ChimeraX commands (.cxc) that place a marker at each C-alpha (Angstrom):
marker #1 position 216.41,57.35,14.19 radius 0.5
marker #1 position 216.21,54.22,12.22 radius 0.5
marker #1 position 212.72,55.18,10.87 radius 0.5
marker #1 position 214.26,58.33,9.47 radius 0.5
marker #1 position 216.93,56.43,7.66 radius 0.5
marker #1 position 214.53,54.07,6.19 radius 0.5
marker #1 position 212.12,56.85,5.08 radius 0.5
marker #1 position 215.16,58.67,3.47 radius 0.5
marker #1 position 216.36,55.43,1.66 radius 0.5
marker #1 position 212.84,54.77,0.41 radius 0.5
marker #1 position 212.55,58.33,-0.76 radius 0.5
marker #1 position 215.75,58.20,-2.59 radius 0.5
marker #1 position 214.85,54.97,-4.27 radius 0.5
marker #1 position 211.45,56.16,-5.28 radius 0.5
marker #1 position 213.11,59.30,-6.78 radius 0.5
marker #1 position 215.67,57.39,-8.76 radius 0.5
marker #1 position 213.03,54.87,-9.99 radius 0.5
marker #1 position 210.75,57.89,-11.07 radius 0.5
marker #1 position 213.54,59.40,-12.93 radius 0.5
marker #1 position 214.32,56.09,-14.77 radius 0.5
marker #1 position 210.71,55.69,-15.64 radius 0.5
marker #1 position 210.62,59.21,-17.04 radius 0.5
marker #1 position 213.92,58.44,-19.19 radius 0.5
marker #1 position 212.25,55.11,-20.41 radius 0.5
marker #1 position 209.08,57.06,-21.56 radius 0.5
marker #1 position 211.19,59.55,-23.47 radius 0.5
marker #1 position 213.32,56.97,-25.15 radius 0.5
marker #1 position 210.24,54.98,-26.20 radius 0.5
marker #1 position 208.94,58.11,-27.81 radius 0.5
marker #1 position 212.11,58.43,-29.64 radius 0.5
marker #1 position 212.08,54.71,-30.72 radius 0.5
marker #1 position 208.52,55.23,-31.96 radius 0.5
marker #1 position 209.49,58.25,-34.16 radius 0.5
marker #1 position 212.57,56.25,-35.47 radius 0.5
marker #1 position 210.36,53.20,-36.18 radius 0.5
marker #1 position 208.19,55.56,-38.38 radius 0.5
marker #1 position 211.21,56.55,-40.43 radius 0.5
marker #1 position 212.14,52.75,-40.67 radius 0.5
marker #1 position 208.80,51.75,-41.91 radius 0.5
marker #1 position 208.94,54.41,-44.62 radius 0.5
marker #1 position 212.46,53.23,-45.59 radius 0.5
marker #1 position 213.95,56.72,-44.94 radius 0.5
marker #1 position 216.09,55.79,-41.81 radius 0.5
marker #1 position 219.83,56.35,-42.20 radius 0.5
marker #1 position 222.52,53.95,-40.96 radius 0.5
marker #1 position 223.11,56.41,-38.01 radius 0.5
marker #1 position 219.42,56.48,-37.20 radius 0.5
marker #1 position 219.36,52.49,-37.13 radius 0.5
marker #1 position 222.35,52.55,-34.80 radius 0.5
marker #1 position 220.55,55.10,-32.65 radius 0.5
marker #1 position 217.41,52.84,-32.64 radius 0.5
marker #1 position 219.46,49.81,-31.53 radius 0.5
marker #1 position 221.21,51.65,-28.82 radius 0.5
marker #1 position 217.92,53.11,-27.40 radius 0.5
marker #1 position 216.34,49.60,-27.33 radius 0.5
marker #1 position 219.29,48.25,-25.50 radius 0.5
marker #1 position 219.30,51.22,-23.05 radius 0.5
marker #1 position 215.57,50.83,-22.31 radius 0.5
marker #1 position 216.19,47.05,-21.50 radius 0.5
marker #1 position 218.87,48.02,-18.91 radius 0.5
marker #1 position 216.84,50.76,-17.42 radius 0.5
marker #1 position 213.75,48.47,-17.02 radius 0.5
marker #1 position 216.03,45.97,-15.29 radius 0.5
marker #1 position 217.17,48.67,-12.90 radius 0.5
marker #1 position 213.49,49.85,-12.35 radius 0.5
marker #1 position 212.59,46.28,-11.46 radius 0.5
marker #1 position 215.48,45.86,-9.05 radius 0.5
marker #1 position 214.73,49.05,-7.37 radius 0.5
marker #1 position 211.13,47.96,-6.82 radius 0.5
marker #1 position 212.39,44.83,-5.26 radius 0.5
marker #1 position 214.69,46.61,-2.94 radius 0.5
marker #1 position 211.80,49.01,-2.12 radius 0.5
marker #1 position 209.55,45.91,-1.29 radius 0.5
marker #1 position 212.25,44.32,0.78 radius 0.5
marker #1 position 212.86,47.52,2.84 radius 0.5
marker #1 position 208.92,47.98,3.36 radius 0.5
marker #1 position 208.59,44.36,4.45 radius 0.5
marker #1 position 211.61,44.49,6.81 radius 0.5
marker #1 position 210.25,47.58,8.59 radius 0.5
marker #1 position 206.61,46.60,8.71 radius 0.5
marker #1 position 205.30,46.71,12.36 radius 0.5
marker link #1:1,2 radius 0.2
marker link #1:2,3 radius 0.2
marker link #1:3,4 radius 0.2
marker link #1:4,5 radius 0.2
marker link #1:5,6 radius 0.2
marker link #1:6,7 radius 0.2
marker link #1:7,8 radius 0.2
marker link #1:8,9 radius 0.2
marker link #1:9,10 radius 0.2
marker link #1:10,11 radius 0.2
marker link #1:11,12 radius 0.2
marker link #1:12,13 radius 0.2
marker link #1:13,14 radius 0.2
marker link #1:14,15 radius 0.2
marker link #1:15,16 radius 0.2
marker link #1:16,17 radius 0.2
marker link #1:17,18 radius 0.2
marker link #1:18,19 radius 0.2
marker link #1:19,20 radius 0.2
marker link #1:20,21 radius 0.2
marker link #1:21,22 radius 0.2
marker link #1:22,23 radius 0.2
marker link #1:23,24 radius 0.2
marker link #1:24,25 radius 0.2
marker link #1:25,26 radius 0.2
marker link #1:26,27 radius 0.2
marker link #1:27,28 radius 0.2
marker link #1:28,29 radius 0.2
marker link #1:29,30 radius 0.2
marker link #1:30,31 radius 0.2
marker link #1:31,32 radius 0.2
marker link #1:32,33 radius 0.2
marker link #1:33,34 radius 0.2
marker link #1:34,35 radius 0.2
marker link #1:35,36 radius 0.2
marker link #1:36,37 radius 0.2
marker link #1:37,38 radius 0.2
marker link #1:38,39 radius 0.2
marker link #1:39,40 radius 0.2
marker link #1:40,41 radius 0.2
marker link #1:41,42 radius 0.2
marker link #1:42,43 radius 0.2
marker link #1:43,44 radius 0.2
marker link #1:44,45 radius 0.2
marker link #1:45,46 radius 0.2
marker link #1:46,47 radius 0.2
marker link #1:47,48 radius 0.2
marker link #1:48,49 radius 0.2
marker link #1:49,50 radius 0.2
marker link #1:50,51 radius 0.2
marker link #1:51,52 radius 0.2
marker link #1:52,53 radius 0.2
marker link #1:53,54 radius 0.2
marker link #1:54,55 radius 0.2
marker link #1:55,56 radius 0.2
marker link #1:56,57 radius 0.2
marker link #1:57,58 radius 0.2
marker link #1:58,59 radius 0.2
marker link #1:59,60 radius 0.2
marker link #1:60,61 radius 0.2
marker link #1:61,62 radius 0.2
marker link #1:62,63 radius 0.2
marker link #1:63,64 radius 0.2
marker link #1:64,65 radius 0.2
marker link #1:65,66 radius 0.2
marker link #1:66,67 radius 0.2
marker link #1:67,68 radius 0.2
marker link #1:68,69 radius 0.2
marker link #1:69,70 radius 0.2
marker link #1:70,71 radius 0.2
marker link #1:71,72 radius 0.2
marker link #1:72,73 radius 0.2
marker link #1:73,74 radius 0.2
marker link #1:74,75 radius 0.2
marker link #1:75,76 radius 0.2
marker link #1:76,77 radius 0.2
marker link #1:77,78 radius 0.2
marker link #1:78,79 radius 0.2
marker link #1:79,80 radius 0.2
marker link #1:80,81 radius 0.2
view
């Protein structure tokens, strides 16, 4: 029974980690697009605020991804035979 719980927990962690990675990729694409406007000098104040927010969000999300990977590694190490 314990094996089933561990597998379920790992599956959930991998799913959330993957979703966060996809979110980070999408936000990176948005940042690249906004940076092109910024380089051309045609970014609005609202665009600059959005750019700053996206950069902060990505930082937080990458931190979460790293913590999830640490947790995955801990679970795997604790359950090795």
